[in-house]
C-alpha positions as CSV (number, residue, x, y, z in Angstrom):
1,M,-35.4,12.1,8.2
2,V,-32.7,11.8,10.9
3,E,-32.6,15.0,13.0
4,P,-29.3,16.9,12.7
5,V,-27.0,16.8,15.6
6,A,-27.5,19.9,17.8
7,E,-24.9,22.5,17.3
8,D,-23.7,22.6,20.9
9,T,-23.4,18.8,20.8
10,W,-21.2,18.4,17.8
11,Q,-19.1,21.5,18.5
12,T,-18.2,20.3,22.0
13,G,-17.7,16.7,20.9
14,A,-20.3,15.5,23.3
15,N,-21.7,13.1,20.7
16,H,-19.7,10.0,21.8
17,L,-20.8,8.1,18.7
18,A,-18.2,10.0,16.7
19,P,-14.4,9.5,17.1
20,E,-12.7,12.3,19.0
21,W,-10.8,13.5,16.0
22,L,-13.9,13.8,13.8
23,S,-14.8,17.5,13.3
24,V,-18.0,18.9,11.8
25,P,-17.4,20.7,8.6
26,G,-18.0,24.4,8.6
27,A,-18.3,24.4,4.8
28,W,-19.0,21.5,2.5
29,D,-16.5,22.5,-0.1
30,D,-13.4,22.3,2.2
31,L,-10.8,19.8,1.1
32,D,-8.3,18.8,3.8
33,R,-4.9,19.0,2.0
34,T,-3.5,16.4,4.3
35,I,-5.9,14.0,2.6
36,W,-6.5,15.6,-0.8
37,P,-3.5,16.3,-3.1
38,E,-3.4,19.5,-5.1
39,A,-4.7,17.8,-8.3
40,F,-8.1,17.5,-6.5
41,G,-10.1,20.8,-6.2
42,R,-13.5,22.4,-6.4
43,A,-15.0,24.2,-9.3
44,D,-16.9,27.5,-8.8
45,T,-20.1,25.4,-8.7
46,G,-18.7,23.4,-5.8
47,E,-18.1,20.2,-7.8
48,L,-15.1,18.1,-7.0
49,T,-12.6,18.2,-9.9
50,V,-9.6,16.1,-10.8
51,S,-7.0,18.2,-12.7
52,G,-9.9,20.4,-13.7
53,I,-12.3,17.6,-14.9
54,S,-15.5,17.5,-12.8
55,A,-16.5,14.5,-10.9
56,T,-20.0,14.8,-12.3
57,S,-18.8,14.5,-15.9
58,L,-16.6,11.5,-15.0
59,A,-19.5,9.8,-13.3
60,E,-21.8,10.6,-16.2
61,T,-19.3,9.3,-18.8
62,Y,-18.1,6.1,-17.0
63,G,-20.8,5.4,-14.4
64,T,-20.3,4.7,-10.7
65,P,-18.8,3.2,-8.7
66,L,-15.7,4.6,-10.4
67,Y,-12.0,4.6,-9.6
68,V,-10.3,7.8,-10.6
69,V,-6.5,8.0,-10.5
70,S,-4.6,11.2,-10.9
71,E,-1.7,10.3,-13.0
72,D,-0.1,13.6,-12.2
73,T,-0.2,12.9,-8.5
74,F,1.1,9.4,-8.9
75,R,4.0,10.6,-10.9
76,E,4.8,13.5,-8.5
77,R,4.7,11.2,-5.5
78,A,6.8,8.5,-7.2
79,R,9.4,11.1,-8.3
80,G,9.3,12.7,-4.9
81,F,10.2,9.4,-3.2
82,R,13.0,8.7,-5.6
83,E,14.5,12.2,-5.4
84,A,14.2,12.3,-1.6
85,F,15.9,9.0,-1.0
86,E,18.6,9.6,-3.6
87,E,19.4,13.0,-1.9
88,A,19.3,11.7,1.6
89,F,21.5,8.6,1.0
90,A,24.0,10.6,-1.2
91,G,24.7,12.4,2.0
92,I,26.1,9.3,3.6
93,G,27.8,8.1,0.4
94,A,25.3,5.4,-0.5
95,E,23.2,4.5,-3.5
96,V,19.5,3.8,-3.2
97,S,16.8,2.2,-5.3
98,V,13.1,2.9,-4.8
99,Y,10.9,-0.1,-5.7
100,F,7.2,0.6,-6.2
101,A,5.2,-2.0,-4.4
102,G,3.1,-3.2,-7.2
103,K,0.6,-5.1,-5.0
104,S,-0.9,-1.7,-4.1
105,L,-1.9,-0.9,-7.6
106,L,-0.6,-2.4,-10.8
107,T,-1.7,-2.3,-14.4
108,P,0.5,-2.2,-17.5
109,E,-0.1,1.6,-17.6
110,V,0.9,2.0,-14.0
111,A,4.0,0.0,-14.7
112,R,4.8,2.4,-17.5
113,W,4.5,5.4,-15.1
114,V,6.8,3.6,-12.6
115,R,9.4,3.0,-15.3
116,E,9.3,6.5,-16.7
117,E,9.7,8.0,-13.3
118,G,12.9,6.0,-12.7
119,L,11.6,3.6,-10.1
120,C,12.1,-0.2,-9.9
121,L,9.1,-2.5,-9.4
122,D,8.4,-5.0,-6.7
123,T,6.0,-7.9,-7.5
124,A,4.4,-10.5,-5.3
125,S,3.3,-13.1,-7.8
126,G,3.9,-14.4,-11.3
127,G,0.9,-12.4,-12.5
128,E,2.2,-9.1,-11.1
129,M,5.6,-10.0,-12.7
130,A,3.9,-10.5,-16.1
131,C,2.0,-7.2,-15.7
132,G,5.2,-5.3,-15.0
133,L,7.0,-6.9,-18.0
134,R,4.0,-6.0,-20.2
135,G,4.3,-2.4,-19.0
136,G,7.8,-2.3,-20.3
137,M,9.7,-2.7,-17.1
138,D,13.4,-3.7,-17.4
139,P,13.4,-7.2,-15.7
140,A,16.7,-6.3,-14.1
141,R,14.9,-3.6,-12.2
142,M,12.2,-5.9,-10.9
143,A,11.9,-8.1,-7.8
144,L,9.8,-11.2,-7.1
145,H,8.4,-11.6,-3.6
146,G,6.2,-14.3,-2.0
147,N,6.1,-16.7,0.8
148,N,5.1,-19.7,-1.4
149,K,6.4,-19.1,-4.9
150,S,5.7,-21.9,-7.3
151,A,8.4,-23.6,-9.3
152,A,6.8,-22.1,-12.4
153,E,7.0,-18.6,-11.0
154,I,10.6,-19.0,-10.0
155,T,11.5,-20.5,-13.4
156,R,9.7,-17.6,-15.2
157,A,11.7,-15.1,-13.1
158,L,15.0,-16.8,-13.9
159,D,14.2,-17.0,-17.6
160,A,13.2,-13.3,-17.7
161,G,16.2,-12.2,-15.9
162,I,14.4,-10.7,-12.9
163,G,16.9,-8.7,-10.9
164,R,16.2,-10.2,-7.5
165,I,14.2,-13.1,-6.0
166,V,13.4,-12.4,-2.4
167,V,13.6,-15.8,-0.7
168,D,11.3,-16.4,2.2
169,S,12.2,-19.8,3.7
170,L,14.9,-22.4,3.9
171,P,13.1,-24.9,1.6
172,E,12.8,-22.1,-1.0
173,I,16.6,-21.8,-1.2
174,E,16.8,-25.4,-2.3
175,L,14.1,-24.8,-4.9
176,V,15.6,-21.7,-6.3
177,G,19.1,-23.3,-6.4
178,R,17.8,-26.4,-8.1
179,L,15.9,-24.5,-10.8
180,A,18.8,-22.2,-11.4
181,R,21.2,-25.1,-11.8
182,T,18.7,-26.8,-14.3
183,L,18.5,-23.6,-16.3
184,G,22.3,-23.0,-16.2
185,V,22.0,-19.6,-14.6
186,T,22.8,-17.9,-11.3
187,A,19.9,-16.6,-9.2
188,S,20.3,-13.2,-7.6
189,V,18.7,-13.6,-4.1
190,M,17.7,-11.4,-1.2
191,L,16.8,-13.2,2.1
192,R,13.7,-11.8,3.8
193,V,14.2,-11.8,7.6
194,T,11.8,-11.0,10.5
195,P,13.6,-8.5,12.7
196,G,11.1,-9.0,15.6
197,I,9.9,-5.4,15.6
198,H,6.4,-4.6,16.8
199,A,4.9,-2.2,14.3
200,E,2.2,0.1,15.5
201,T,-0.5,-0.9,13.0
202,H,-3.3,-3.4,12.5
203,E,-2.3,-7.0,13.3
204,F,-3.1,-8.2,9.7
205,I,-0.6,-5.7,8.2
206,A,2.2,-6.0,10.7
207,T,4.8,-8.3,9.2
208,A,8.0,-8.1,11.3
209,H,7.0,-10.0,14.5
210,E,7.8,-13.7,14.9
211,D,4.3,-15.2,14.8
212,Q,3.4,-14.7,11.1
213,K,4.1,-16.3,7.8
214,F,6.8,-14.1,6.3
215,G,10.5,-14.3,6.5
216,L,13.3,-16.1,8.3
217,S,13.7,-15.4,12.0
218,L,16.9,-13.7,13.3
219,A,16.3,-15.5,16.6
220,A,17.7,-19.0,17.2
221,A,15.1,-21.8,16.7
222,E,13.8,-23.3,19.9
223,T,13.6,-26.9,18.5
224,P,16.0,-28.9,16.3
225,E,13.3,-30.3,14.1
226,D,12.7,-27.5,11.6
227,A,14.3,-27.6,8.1
228,G,16.9,-30.3,8.7
229,G,18.1,-29.6,12.2
230,P,20.1,-26.7,13.7
231,E,23.6,-25.6,13.0
232,R,25.8,-24.4,15.9
233,D,28.7,-22.0,16.1
234,A,32.0,-22.6,17.9
235,A,30.5,-21.7,21.2
236,G,27.7,-24.2,20.7
237,T,25.0,-21.6,20.2
238,E,22.3,-22.7,17.8
239,A,22.2,-20.7,14.6
240,S,19.0,-18.8,13.6
241,P,17.0,-19.7,10.6
242,A,18.3,-16.5,8.9
243,M,21.9,-17.5,9.5
244,R,21.3,-21.0,8.3
245,A,19.8,-19.5,5.2
246,V,22.9,-17.4,4.6
247,S,25.0,-20.5,5.0
248,A,22.9,-22.4,2.4
249,C,23.1,-19.5,-0.1
250,V,26.8,-19.0,0.3
251,A,27.4,-22.7,-0.3
252,H,25.3,-23.0,-3.4
253,P,27.1,-22.4,-6.7
254,N,24.0,-21.2,-8.5
255,I,22.9,-18.6,-5.9
256,D,24.3,-15.1,-5.7
257,L,23.3,-13.7,-2.2
258,Q,22.9,-10.0,-2.8
259,G,21.6,-9.0,0.7
260,I,19.0,-8.9,3.3
261,H,15.4,-7.8,3.1
262,C,12.8,-6.9,5.8
263,H,9.4,-5.3,6.0
264,I,7.9,-4.3,9.3
265,G,4.3,-3.7,8.2
266,S,2.0,-1.1,6.5
267,Q,0.3,2.2,7.3
268,I,3.0,3.1,9.9
269,F,3.6,6.7,11.0
270,S,6.3,6.4,13.6
271,A,9.9,6.5,12.6
272,E,11.2,4.3,15.5
273,G,10.2,0.9,14.0
274,F,12.1,1.6,10.7
275,A,15.2,2.7,12.6
276,Q,15.0,-0.4,14.9
277,A,14.6,-2.7,11.9
278,A,17.6,-1.1,10.1
279,E,19.7,-1.5,13.2
280,R,18.9,-5.2,13.6
281,V,19.3,-6.1,9.9
282,L,22.6,-4.2,9.7
283,S,23.8,-5.9,12.9
284,F,22.9,-9.3,11.3
285,M,24.9,-8.3,8.2
286,A,27.9,-7.6,10.4
287,E,27.6,-11.0,11.9
288,V,27.4,-12.5,8.4
289,K,30.7,-10.7,7.6
290,D,32.4,-12.0,10.7
291,K,31.2,-15.6,10.2
292,F,31.5,-16.0,6.4
293,G,33.9,-13.2,5.4
294,V,31.2,-11.9,3.1
295,S,30.2,-8.2,2.9
296,L,26.6,-8.3,1.5
297,P,26.2,-5.3,-0.8
298,Q,22.5,-4.6,-0.4
299,V,19.8,-4.1,2.2
300,D,16.1,-3.6,1.6
301,L,14.1,-2.1,4.4
302,G,10.7,-2.5,2.7
303,G,7.9,0.1,2.8
304,G,4.8,0.7,4.9
305,Y,4.9,4.5,5.1
306,G,1.5,5.7,6.2
307,I,-0.8,8.1,4.4
308,A,-3.8,10.2,5.5
309,Y,-7.2,8.6,5.1
310,T,-8.8,10.8,7.8
311,E,-8.0,14.0,9.6
312,A,-6.7,11.8,12.5
313,D,-3.8,10.6,10.4
314,T,-0.4,12.4,10.5
315,P,1.8,11.1,7.6
316,R,5.4,12.2,7.2
317,S,6.8,13.5,4.0
318,A,9.0,11.4,1.8
319,R,11.9,13.8,2.6
320,D,11.4,13.3,6.3
321,V,11.2,9.5,6.0
322,A,14.3,9.4,3.8
323,Q,16.4,11.7,6.0
324,A,15.6,9.9,9.2
325,L,16.4,6.5,7.6
326,A,19.6,7.7,6.1
327,E,20.8,9.1,9.5
328,S,19.9,5.8,11.2
329,V,21.6,3.6,8.6
330,G,24.7,5.8,8.5
331,E,25.1,5.9,12.3
332,T,24.6,2.1,12.6
333,C,27.1,1.3,9.9
334,R,29.7,3.6,11.5
335,R,29.2,1.9,14.9
336,L,29.5,-1.6,13.3
337,D,32.4,-0.6,11.1
338,L,30.3,-1.8,8.1
339,P,30.4,-0.3,4.6
340,V,27.1,1.4,3.9
341,P,25.2,-1.0,1.6
342,H,23.1,-0.1,-1.4
343,L,19.7,0.6,0.1
344,S,16.3,-0.2,-1.3
345,V,12.9,0.8,-0.1
346,E,9.4,-0.2,-1.3
347,P,6.7,2.5,-1.1
348,G,3.4,1.5,-2.6
349,R,0.4,2.9,-0.7
350,A,2.4,6.1,-0.1
351,I,2.5,6.7,-3.8
352,A,-0.7,5.2,-5.1
353,G,-3.1,5.8,-2.2
354,P,-3.4,9.6,-2.3
355,S,-3.5,9.5,-6.1
356,G,-7.0,7.8,-6.2
357,V,-10.6,8.7,-5.4
358,T,-13.7,6.5,-5.7
359,L,-17.0,8.1,-6.8
360,Y,-20.3,6.7,-5.6
361,T,-24.0,7.5,-6.2
362,V,-26.2,7.8,-3.1
363,G,-29.2,5.4,-2.9
364,T,-31.1,4.6,0.2
365,L,-30.9,6.8,3.4
366,K,-32.1,5.4,6.7
367,G,-32.0,6.6,10.2
368,V,-31.2,4.2,13.1
369,T,-31.6,4.9,16.8
370,V,-28.4,3.7,18.4
371,E,-29.6,4.6,21.9
372,P,-32.2,6.9,23.3
373,G,-31.7,10.3,21.9
374,R,-28.8,9.2,19.7
375,Q,-29.3,8.5,16.0
376,R,-27.0,7.6,13.2
377,R,-28.0,7.9,9.5
378,Y,-27.0,5.2,7.1
379,V,-26.2,6.4,3.7
380,S,-26.1,3.6,1.1
381,V,-24.1,3.8,-2.1
382,D,-23.9,1.7,-5.2
383,G,-20.6,0.0,-4.3
384,G,-19.0,-1.2,-1.1
385,M,-16.9,-4.1,0.0
386,S,-16.5,-5.4,-3.6
387,D,-14.6,-2.3,-4.6
388,N,-13.0,-1.5,-1.2
389,P,-12.7,-4.5,1.2
390,R,-10.2,-2.7,3.5
391,P,-12.8,-1.6,6.1
392,V,-14.2,-5.1,6.5
393,L,-10.8,-6.7,6.4
394,Y,-9.1,-4.7,9.1
395,G,-11.2,-1.8,10.1
396,A,-9.7,0.7,7.8
397,D,-11.4,4.1,8.0
398,Y,-11.9,6.7,5.3
399,S,-13.2,10.2,4.7
400,V,-16.0,11.3,2.3
401,V,-17.2,14.5,0.7
402,V,-20.1,15.6,-1.5
403,A,-18.8,15.6,-5.0
404,D,-21.5,17.1,-7.3
405,E,-22.8,20.6,-7.7
406,R,-24.8,20.4,-4.5
407,A,-21.5,20.6,-2.6
408,G,-21.6,24.4,-3.4
409,E,-25.2,24.9,-2.1
410,N,-26.2,26.1,1.3
411,H,-27.1,22.9,3.1
412,S,-28.9,22.3,6.3
413,E,-27.1,21.2,9.4
414,P,-24.8,18.3,9.2
415,V,-26.0,14.8,10.3
416,F,-23.8,12.2,11.9
417,S,-23.7,9.4,9.2
418,R,-22.2,6.1,8.2
419,V,-21.7,5.4,4.5
420,V,-22.3,1.8,3.7
421,G,-22.3,-0.4,0.6
422,K,-25.0,-2.5,-1.1
423,H,-23.7,-5.9,-0.2
424,C,-25.4,-8.5,1.9
425,E,-23.1,-8.1,4.8
426,S,-23.6,-5.9,7.9
427,G,-19.8,-5.2,7.9
428,D,-20.1,-3.7,4.4
429,I,-19.0,-0.2,5.5
430,V,-17.4,2.4,3.3
431,V,-16.9,5.2,5.8
432,N,-17.6,4.4,9.4
433,S,-18.1,7.9,10.9
434,T,-18.7,11.2,9.1
435,Y,-21.0,14.2,8.9
436,L,-23.0,14.8,5.7
437,P,-25.7,17.3,4.9
438,A,-29.2,16.7,6.4
439,D,-30.7,17.2,2.9
440,L,-28.5,14.6,1.2
441,A,-30.6,12.8,-1.3
442,P,-30.7,9.7,-3.6
443,G,-28.7,10.4,-6.7
444,D,-26.1,12.7,-5.1
445,L,-22.5,12.0,-5.8
446,L,-20.0,11.2,-3.0
447,A,-16.2,10.9,-3.3
448,V,-14.0,8.9,-1.0
449,P,-10.3,10.0,-1.2
450,A,-7.1,8.0,-0.8
451,T,-8.5,4.9,-2.5
452,G,-5.6,4.5,-5.0
453,A,-4.0,1.7,-3.1
454,Y,-5.5,-1.8,-2.3
455,C,-9.0,-1.0,-3.5
456,W,-8.9,-2.0,-7.2
457,A,-6.1,-4.4,-6.3
458,L,-8.3,-6.2,-3.8
459,S,-11.7,-5.8,-5.6
460,S,-14.0,-8.7,-6.1
461,N,-17.3,-9.8,-7.7
462,Y,-19.0,-10.4,-4.4
463,N,-22.8,-10.6,-4.9
464,W,-22.0,-10.7,-8.6
465,L,-21.1,-7.0,-8.9
466,P,-18.9,-6.3,-11.9
467,R,-15.7,-4.6,-10.9
468,P,-15.6,-0.8,-11.7
469,T,-13.8,1.1,-14.4
470,V,-10.4,2.6,-13.6
471,V,-10.0,6.0,-15.2
472,A,-6.7,7.9,-15.2
473,V,-6.7,11.7,-15.4
474,R,-3.7,13.8,-16.4
475,T,-2.8,17.2,-17.7
476,V,-1.1,17.4,-21.1
477,D,0.2,20.8,-22.2
478,G,-2.2,22.4,-19.7
479,V,-5.2,20.5,-21.0
480,P,-6.8,17.8,-18.7
481,E,-7.7,14.5,-20.2
482,A,-9.3,11.3,-18.9
483,R,-8.8,7.8,-20.3
484,V,-9.7,4.3,-19.3
485,I,-6.8,2.2,-18.1
486,V,-8.9,-0.7,-16.9
487,R,-12.3,-1.3,-18.5
488,G,-15.1,-1.9,-16.1
489,E,-16.6,-5.4,-16.1
490,T,-20.0,-6.3,-17.4
491,E,-22.3,-9.2,-16.4
492,Q,-21.4,-10.7,-19.8
493,D,-17.7,-10.7,-18.7
494,L,-18.7,-12.7,-15.7
495,F,-20.7,-15.1,-17.7
496,A,-17.9,-15.6,-20.2
497,R,-15.9,-17.6,-17.6
498,M,-18.8,-19.9,-16.7
499,S,-19.6,-23.3,-18.2
């Protein structure tokens, strides 16, 4: 057994193996409310509960690993974003639409929650679009994104009457226009631009800098070769790809250019990046008005609002985010003498993430000497990177708690631990740094919070692990109920696709 960290060591933070923010729990039943929404609690026995249903009973009924989504939390957060943004932008005389970013978590049932809470739906593929329609979404309240949409996906969107197609490149304007002309319809289009903002987040989820695959640059191209050569204004200045895209859309009879879209990245806590993006996009819209005499009616500032995965994270409330953005947009429009456009935002993680928890069963425990006198205990669970690839993709970190009745017991001292998966990869880490009881044992139940977004959506069958069940828990007339919204796979499901 790994020796527990000496009390004076972990209290003073002298154990340099742990991040500075990682505190040692004084009691195993504490739930940090920055990370855990109110739907998650503890029974008198110490068990984790979701709307009153114990984690133990969920694990016994559906097995582990298990995704559990609090429908009540999802709906509350969706409603909270809609109401916060509607209120904030009403203060500057503007309308607003909140699009749920379906890439974070999307099933037909989730689409129904989105629809019933009055949100629109953003999709990133033909499959997500089909899922939203199956869930009863009004196509006029849906958007189709993507940097490489196929002709089939665009045709499907036009046939269905999808409210907006977010165009990502100059060649795509030609494709959308040609398909719309063939179908005899007009395509409602938003142009995605890259505002050149450096978002304080991981490189792989920052999307507003120049050197990445999304969007049309607001900066003038350096060479004349791209997309048919440059256009120049009266002063001889080369037009940016974004301005050339506007020109192409305005000239096309089958394209209705509705506005400009941008997205600066994900898991962002600072307000400055969103304000800078708004200023640059609105300034560009003012240039469009001067050049073409067109006042574009809409602007979409994307999403990316951060949530708390660990106690180091400091997310802002939906109300704070909305108020800050409304003030920035209002001030910029006044300065530019621009009518305040209809605003759209696209929260995904901020709604779905805190709504979910993943339950795991402990298996092997192993102590490893990191350096003389310093040990780390590896706690292996029955899932891993196939049900949550975010840690191995871009170093995402999570928290973890004991979820079964043993959480209410008097445990021995905490041990500095790393929770890992069962896959054949050394990077298969579930929770990088944590403290867990020294007497943790095989068969114990652990819960990892904030896994509602980008876990099931990114899950795989790596090492031939079937993907887990997704269970939704809600309270109906004061009575909690759990139901399967995605059936867990079996090995037979995997074989069914094989020749």
